[in-house]
N, C-alpha and C positions, 0 to 999 in steps of 0.2 A: 294314684287314684284307684280306688276300689270300685269295680263294676259288678253288678249282680244282674241276673236275668230278671227282666220285668215280668210281672205276673198279672193276670186279669184282676186279681184282688187289689192291686195297686190303684186301679181306676185312673191311671195316667194316660194322657194322650200326648203325643209328640207334636210340637208345633212344626210348621214348614221350615223355619230356620234351623231348628234342632235336627230335623230329618236330613237336611242338606249337609250338616256337619257330621252326621252319624256315618260310620264306616259300614254299618250293617243295614242291608236292604230289608224292608218289611215284605213278608211273603203274603200273597193273596191267592185264594182258591175260588174257583167257580162253584157257586152253590149247587148248580145242577150236577156237576161232577162229584161233589161231596155226598149229595143225596144218593146218587147211583152207587157210590162206593159203600155207603152205609147199608144199602139194600143188599148188595152183593155179599157183604160180610156178616149178614144176619141181624143187623140193627134196623129192622123194618119200622118199628115204632119211633125210634130216634130219627129215622129218615123222614117220616111224616111230620114230626115236630120241627125238624130243620127246614123243611119246605115252607112251613108256615112262619117260622120265627127268625131265621137267619137272613142277614142282608146279602146282596150279591154285588160285588164279590165279598168273600169272607176272609178276614185276616186271621192269623194264627192265634192271637189273643181272644178274639171272638169265638173261634172254634174251640179253644181250650176251655173257656168259661162255659160255653154251651154244653160241651161234653161232660164236664165236671158236675154241672147242675143236673145232669141225667145219670150220674153214677158211673161214667166211663172216664178212666184216667187218661192223661195226656200221652203217656208212653204207649198204652194199648192202642189208642187212636192212631198215633204216628206209625206204629208197627203195622197196623192194618192198611195204612196208606202206602206202605212199601218203604218207609224210611227207617231210621234207627234212632232211638231216643238218646 
C-alpha cells in the first residue's frame, strides 16, 4: 500500500473512525502561540491575518494552507517554529 503525505490542496478530512485507525496523530497548535511566533520572527502582517482568520486550535494542514496563501512555504514556517522539514 502506497501512502503519501496529505496536503491542504487535497481538501480531505479524516473521519473519526479513520483517525482511530491511523497510526499518526494530528498535531494542533495554539493560535495565540502561533501569532506570537509569527511576530517574533518578523511576520507581523501574517500574524495580524492569523489572528483574524485562523481557528483555535490550528492543525498543521490549516497552518500550511494559511502560510502558503500568504507566500510562506511550509519548510520555512516549520524551521521558524524550531522544527526540521
